[in-house]
OpenMM code with the backbone's topology and positions (N, CA, C; nanometers):
from openmm import Vec3, app, unit

residues = "UNK UNK UNK UNK UNK UNK UNK UNK UNK UNK UNK UNK UNK UNK UNK UNK UNK UNK UNK UNK UNK UNK UNK UNK UNK UNK UNK UNK UNK UNK UNK UNK UNK UNK UNK UNK UNK UNK UNK UNK UNK UNK UNK UNK UNK UNK UNK UNK UNK UNK UNK UNK UNK UNK UNK UNK UNK UNK UNK UNK UNK UNK UNK UNK UNK UNK UNK UNK UNK UNK".split()
positions = [
    Vec3(-10.2559, 12.8821, 9.1259),
    Vec3(-10.1371, 12.8664, 9.0580),
    Vec3(-10.1479, 12.9132, 8.9171),
    Vec3(-10.0557, 12.9906, 8.8748),
    Vec3(-10.1040, 13.0298, 8.7383),
    Vec3(-10.0303, 12.9331, 8.6247),
    Vec3(-10.1335, 12.9576, 8.5341),
    Vec3(-10.0975, 12.8341, 8.4292),
    Vec3(-10.0053, 12.9209, 8.3266),
    Vec3(-9.9155, 12.8282, 8.2748),
    Vec3(-9.8297, 12.8841, 8.1584),
    Vec3(-9.9051, 12.8949, 8.0325),
    Vec3(-9.8857, 13.0216, 7.9621),
    Vec3(-9.9699, 13.0131, 7.8314),
    Vec3(-9.8811, 12.9348, 7.7324),
    Vec3(-9.9900, 12.8743, 7.6352),
    Vec3(-9.9326, 12.8035, 7.5335),
    Vec3(-9.8276, 12.8609, 7.4645),
    Vec3(-9.7069, 12.8001, 7.4416),
    Vec3(-9.5990, 12.8446, 7.3585),
    Vec3(-9.6587, 12.8801, 7.2038),
    Vec3(-9.6076, 12.9884, 7.1476),
    Vec3(-9.6342, 12.9834, 7.0176),
    Vec3(-9.5685, 12.8874, 6.9397),
    Vec3(-9.6143, 12.8283, 6.8269),
    Vec3(-9.5450, 12.7478, 6.7537),
    Vec3(-9.4304, 12.7968, 6.6745),
    Vec3(-9.3119, 12.7147, 6.6327),
    Vec3(-9.2232, 12.7954, 6.5623),
    Vec3(-9.2560, 12.8295, 6.4364),
    Vec3(-9.1878, 12.9504, 6.4274),
    Vec3(-9.2282, 13.0180, 6.2737),
    Vec3(-9.1148, 12.9626, 6.1733),
    Vec3(-9.1513, 12.9385, 6.0482),
    Vec3(-9.0379, 12.8938, 5.9514),
    Vec3(-8.9392, 13.0268, 5.9515),
    Vec3(-8.8143, 12.9931, 5.9250),
    Vec3(-8.6982, 13.0785, 5.8978),
    Vec3(-8.7509, 13.1925, 5.7885),
    Vec3(-8.6753, 13.2911, 5.7959),
    Vec3(-8.6781, 13.4002, 5.6960),
    Vec3(-8.5981, 13.3495, 5.5827),
    Vec3(-8.6413, 13.3864, 5.4430),
    Vec3(-8.5737, 13.3355, 5.3412),
    Vec3(-8.4569, 13.4248, 5.3205),
    Vec3(-8.3547, 13.4142, 5.2256),
    Vec3(-8.2448, 13.4931, 5.2053),
    Vec3(-8.3013, 13.6232, 5.1603),
    Vec3(-8.4112, 13.6561, 5.0721),
    Vec3(-8.4536, 13.7853, 5.0549),
    Vec3(-8.5122, 13.8742, 5.1538),
    Vec3(-8.5983, 13.7586, 5.2440),
    Vec3(-8.6598, 13.8331, 5.3739),
    Vec3(-8.5575, 13.8879, 5.4631),
    Vec3(-8.4586, 13.8119, 5.4673),
    Vec3(-8.3308, 13.8764, 5.5736),
    Vec3(-8.2808, 13.9838, 5.4932),
    Vec3(-8.2510, 13.9733, 5.3865),
    Vec3(-8.2072, 14.1320, 5.2973),
    Vec3(-8.2825, 14.2414, 5.3277),
    Vec3(-8.4134, 14.2054, 5.3233),
    Vec3(-8.5053, 14.3369, 5.3270),
    Vec3(-8.4938, 14.3733, 5.4714),
    Vec3(-8.4881, 14.2748, 5.5673),
    Vec3(-8.5087, 14.3287, 5.7106),
    Vec3(-8.3449, 14.4014, 5.7385),
    Vec3(-8.2444, 14.3555, 5.6753),
    Vec3(-8.1310, 14.4123, 5.6966),
    Vec3(-8.1326, 14.5682, 5.6345),
    Vec3(-8.1755, 14.5546, 5.5251),
    Vec3(-8.1973, 14.7175, 5.4472),
    Vec3(-8.2604, 14.7943, 5.5305),
    Vec3(-8.3665, 14.7507, 5.6014),
    Vec3(-8.4571, 14.8564, 5.6910),
    Vec3(-8.3768, 14.8602, 5.7924),
    Vec3(-8.3242, 14.7783, 5.8610),
    Vec3(-8.2145, 14.8059, 5.9713),
    Vec3(-8.1302, 14.9150, 5.9601),
    Vec3(-8.0557, 14.9041, 5.8324),
    Vec3(-7.9731, 14.9989, 5.8005),
    Vec3(-8.0124, 15.1205, 5.7713),
    Vec3(-8.1372, 15.1458, 5.7161),
    Vec3(-8.1916, 15.2792, 5.6976),
    Vec3(-8.2251, 15.3423, 5.8331),
    Vec3(-8.2581, 15.2629, 5.9165),
    Vec3(-8.3003, 15.3247, 6.0568),
    Vec3(-8.1523, 15.3557, 6.1115),
    Vec3(-8.0809, 15.2797, 6.0922),
    Vec3(-7.9418, 15.3033, 6.1771),
    Vec3(-7.8686, 15.4587, 6.1154),
    Vec3(-7.8944, 15.4490, 5.9933),
    Vec3(-7.8214, 15.5713, 5.9230),
    Vec3(-7.9132, 15.7108, 5.9609),
    Vec3(-8.0360, 15.6787, 5.9847),
    Vec3(-8.1271, 15.8070, 6.0221),
    Vec3(-8.0884, 15.8404, 6.1553),
    Vec3(-8.0666, 15.7596, 6.2445),
    Vec3(-8.0258, 15.7729, 6.4059),
    Vec3(-7.8729, 15.8533, 6.3843),
    Vec3(-7.7869, 15.8091, 6.3254),
    Vec3(-7.6625, 15.8891, 6.3315),
    Vec3(-7.6650, 16.0111, 6.2502),
    Vec3(-7.7678, 16.0663, 6.1762),
    Vec3(-7.7454, 16.1784, 6.0964),
    Vec3(-7.7721, 16.2865, 6.1681),
    Vec3(-7.6908, 16.3939, 6.1609),
    Vec3(-7.6867, 16.5153, 6.2009),
    Vec3(-7.8216, 16.5908, 6.1458),
    Vec3(-7.9309, 16.5917, 6.1963),
    Vec3(-8.0509, 16.6559, 6.1443),
    Vec3(-8.0594, 16.7913, 6.1262),
    Vec3(-7.9886, 16.8575, 6.2029),
    Vec3(-7.9542, 17.0190, 6.2203),
    Vec3(-7.8989, 17.0371, 6.0856),
    Vec3(-7.7832, 16.9586, 6.0434),
    Vec3(-7.7146, 16.9931, 5.9233),
    Vec3(-7.7590, 16.9494, 5.7793),
    Vec3(-7.8656, 16.8631, 5.7892),
    Vec3(-7.9347, 16.8459, 5.6676),
    Vec3(-8.0078, 16.9511, 5.5992),
    Vec3(-7.9954, 16.9493, 5.4614),
    Vec3(-8.0842, 17.0582, 5.3900),
    Vec3(-8.2222, 17.0040, 5.3503),
    Vec3(-8.3031, 17.0700, 5.2606),
    Vec3(-8.4467, 17.0304, 5.2646),
    Vec3(-8.4364, 16.8731, 5.1887),
    Vec3(-8.3584, 16.8949, 5.0868),
    Vec3(-8.3541, 16.7854, 4.9811),
    Vec3(-8.3012, 16.6503, 5.0662),
    Vec3(-8.1987, 16.6831, 5.1389),
    Vec3(-8.1547, 16.5527, 5.2262),
    Vec3(-8.2579, 16.4959, 5.2917),
    Vec3(-8.3187, 16.6096, 5.3780),
    Vec3(-8.4191, 16.5296, 5.4781),
    Vec3(-8.5366, 16.4878, 5.4144),
    Vec3(-8.5632, 16.5341, 5.2975),
    Vec3(-8.6807, 16.4765, 5.2055),
    Vec3(-8.6270, 16.3190, 5.1810),
    Vec3(-8.5124, 16.3035, 5.1085),
    Vec3(-8.4657, 16.1744, 5.0811),
    Vec3(-8.4389, 16.0872, 5.2074),
    Vec3(-8.4226, 16.1289, 5.3123),
    Vec3(-8.4146, 16.0454, 5.4379),
    Vec3(-8.5497, 15.9938, 5.4745),
    Vec3(-8.6666, 16.0894, 5.4679),
    Vec3(-8.7936, 16.0630, 5.4857),
    Vec3(-8.8409, 15.9456, 5.4086),
    Vec3(-8.7929, 15.9645, 5.2754),
    Vec3(-8.8365, 15.8612, 5.1849),
    Vec3(-8.7906, 15.7404, 5.2001),
    Vec3(-8.6718, 15.7380, 5.2239),
    Vec3(-8.5918, 15.5944, 5.2653),
    Vec3(-8.6729, 15.5458, 5.3908),
    Vec3(-8.6742, 15.6050, 5.4715),
    Vec3(-8.7737, 15.5477, 5.6053),
    Vec3(-8.8864, 15.5091, 5.5633),
    Vec3(-8.9648, 15.6026, 5.4934),
    Vec3(-9.0956, 15.5436, 5.4698),
    Vec3(-9.1034, 15.4002, 5.3794),
    Vec3(-9.0089, 15.4154, 5.3040),
    Vec3(-8.9857, 15.2659, 5.2174),
    Vec3(-8.9337, 15.1525, 5.3057),
    Vec3(-8.8624, 15.1775, 5.3833),
    Vec3(-8.8169, 15.0563, 5.4848),
    Vec3(-8.9448, 15.0215, 5.5641),
    Vec3(-9.0240, 15.1273, 5.6212),
    Vec3(-9.1309, 15.0885, 5.7067),
    Vec3(-9.2414, 15.0159, 5.6214),
    Vec3(-9.2375, 15.0245, 5.4808),
    Vec3(-9.3544, 14.9932, 5.4058),
    Vec3(-9.3054, 14.8413, 5.3957),
    Vec3(-9.1840, 14.8297, 5.3687),
    Vec3(-9.1214, 14.6986, 5.3319),
    Vec3(-9.1490, 14.6045, 5.4330),
    Vec3(-9.1114, 14.6650, 5.5651),
    Vec3(-9.1038, 14.5882, 5.6951),
    Vec3(-9.2403, 14.5476, 5.7036),
    Vec3(-9.3413, 14.6220, 5.7041),
    Vec3(-9.4846, 14.5732, 5.7195),
    Vec3(-9.5326, 14.4694, 5.6273),
    Vec3(-9.4736, 14.4910, 5.4945),
    Vec3(-9.5132, 14.3947, 5.3980),
    Vec3(-9.4307, 14.2444, 5.4402),
    Vec3(-9.3025, 14.2652, 5.4924),
    Vec3(-9.2380, 14.1246, 5.5365),
    Vec3(-9.3174, 14.0775, 5.6349),
    Vec3(-9.3513, 14.1425, 5.7305),
    Vec3(-9.4395, 14.0761, 5.8653),
    Vec3(-9.5567, 14.0338, 5.8070),
    Vec3(-9.6524, 14.0941, 5.7073),
    Vec3(-9.7677, 14.0169, 5.6578),
    Vec3(-9.7183, 13.8789, 5.5907),
    Vec3(-9.6067, 13.8828, 5.4994),
    Vec3(-9.5635, 13.7708, 5.4627),
    Vec3(-9.5311, 13.6741, 5.5528),
    Vec3(-9.4521, 13.6959, 5.6665),
    Vec3(-9.4248, 13.6129, 5.7434),
    Vec3(-9.5674, 13.5384, 5.8497),
    Vec3(-9.6547, 13.6302, 5.8581),
    Vec3(-9.7792, 13.5907, 5.9201),
    Vec3(-9.8508, 13.4867, 5.8429),
    Vec3(-9.8466, 13.5013, 5.7161),
    Vec3(-9.9227, 13.4329, 5.6068),
    Vec3(-9.8516, 13.2888, 5.6037),
    Vec3(-9.7184, 13.2967, 5.6203),
    Vec3(-9.6335, 13.1601, 5.6291),
    Vec3(-9.6736, 13.0718, 5.7497),
    Vec3(-9.7199, 13.1314, 5.8604),
    Vec3(-9.7164, 13.0838, 5.9980),
    Vec3(-9.8534, 12.9905, 5.9965),
] * unit.nanometer
topology = app.Topology()
chain = topology.addChain("A")
for resn in residues:
    res = topology.addResidue(resn, chain)
    for name in ("N", "CA", "C"):
        topology.addAtom(name, app.Element.getBySymbol(name[0]), res)
């Protein structure tokens, strides 16, 4: 018989600012997905990349914060 793994303990809910940060990262990703990359000039492409880099960095920081809270 297979034993069920122990369920993870519940994590504390995200704070209002953490939810806002997650939402901002989600929106940055969504806007990059709908962009017509062929139509972007170099400056617009750089801005999109920088936006995604910032969103990724903030998301990783948010994950670290959540891990520390648990």
